[in-house]
N, C-alpha and C positions, 0 to 999 in steps of 0.2 A: 642311218646316217651314211651318206655317200660322199663325204668330203674327201678330196684328194690332196696329196702333198703340194701339188701345184697351187691349190687354193690358199694354203698356208703361206707359201712363198709370195704369192701375189699380194697378200696383206702385209707381211712382215718385211719383204724385200729379199734380195738375193745377195746382199753384201756378206762376204765371208772373210774372216780374219785368219791369216796364216803366218807361220814363222818357219825359218830354216832349222834343220836339226842341230846345227852347231850353236844356236843361241843359248845363252845360259837360262836355267830355270828361273833365276831371279828376274831377269829382264822379261821373260815370258809372263810371269805372274804380275809384274809391274804393268805390263800392257793389258792383261786381263782385268786388273783392278781399274785401270784408267778407262777402259771401254765398257766396264760393267758387264762382262761376259764370263761364262763358265768353262769355255774351252777354246782352243786354237787348233786349226789344222796344221799339220807339219808336212812340208813339201820341199822338194828341190825344184830345179827349173823345169823339170819334165813331168813329175808325177807326185801323187799323194803318197806320203810315207807312213802317216799315222795321225793320231790325235792326242793332244795333251789336255786333260781336264783338271779342274781343281781337285777332284778326287785322286787323280794320278799323283799330283803333287803331295797331297796328304799321306797317301799310302807308300809311295815309292821314294819320296824325298824326306819328308818330315819324320815319319816313323822309322825310316832306315837311317836317320841321323846323317844324311848327306848334306853337304854345303851347297845351297842353291846358287851361290855365286860362282861355283866351280863345276857343278853338274850341268851337263848339256841336255837340252830337250830330247834329243835323239836317244839318250841313254834311258830315259824313264817314260817316254810316250807309250801309248797303247798302239801296238803294231797291227793287231788284227782288227780291222775296221769293218763294222756293219754299215752298209749304205742303203739308201732308199732311192727310188725313182720318182720323178714328178707325178707319174701315173699311179703310184701306190696309194691305197686307201689309208687315211689317217689312223683308223682303228687297227689296221694290220701293222703299221709302224709302231703304234703304241704297244701292241703285243710283243713285237720284236724287242723293244726297249725294256719291257718288263722281264721277258725271258733272259735277256743278256745282262740285265741290271746296269743299263747305261742310260745317260741322260741327254746325249747329243748324237745326232746321226747326220753325216754328210749326205747331200742329195746329188746324185750323179746321173747325167744324161749323156749318152753316146761317149762315154769315157771321160767326161769333163765334169768337174764339180760346179754345180749351178746354184748351190745354196746349202744351208745347214739348218736343221730343225732341232729344237730342244723339247724336252718333256713339257716344259711350261708353254711353249708355242702350241703343241698338240692338245694339251689340256684346255687351253683357251679356245681353240677351234671347236672341240667337243662341247664345251660349256656354251659357246655362242650358238652352235647348232641346236642343242637341247633347248636353250632359251627361245629360239625361233619356233621350234616345234611346239613348245608349251603355249606360246602366244597364238600360233595358228589354231591349236586345239581349243584354246579359250575363246577365240573369235568364233570358231565353228559351233561350239556348244551353246553359245549365247545368241546364235543366229536364229532367224525365224524357222529355218529348215529343221534345225535340231529341236526346237521348242514345240513345233507343231507336227505331230506324227501324221497328220492328214495331208501335209504338203506333198505336192507332186513335183518331182524333180525331173527335168529333161536331161538325158545323158546321151552323148554321142550323136547318133543319126536321128535323134528326135524321139527315141523310145521313152515312154513315160514310166517312171518308177514311183512307187509309193501307194 
């Protein structure tokens, strides 16, 4: 499977939701719920500062018994961000997500965020690729070439095989 992150972004789009670090966790979670997303990028006017995921909220706010109406996103966001490039292979980014135990990865090109991929996005891509592979193999094994070992197949410059 040779799918690239750019292929995933082409299908899902490049819209990325972000918030400033001084926004309250309550308002960030409200936005995540409204948009049905699991993370928000945290940024100032110039740069990416971190990422706030639903898991960050559970671990760093709920279990720490912090008040989400008073706690700022910048206080509880994940500051060490793993990123991907549009040219990275989907399988490599899945490996990164598994090793780091993360579910969302910003996609960066020439220092600029150009998208965000989730574990679900990449799983869908792999599933779609595998489904196409199965369909191609099914078509091949039911073709006359696969069913008749005496078939002669012409490859490349006209060489006969078979």
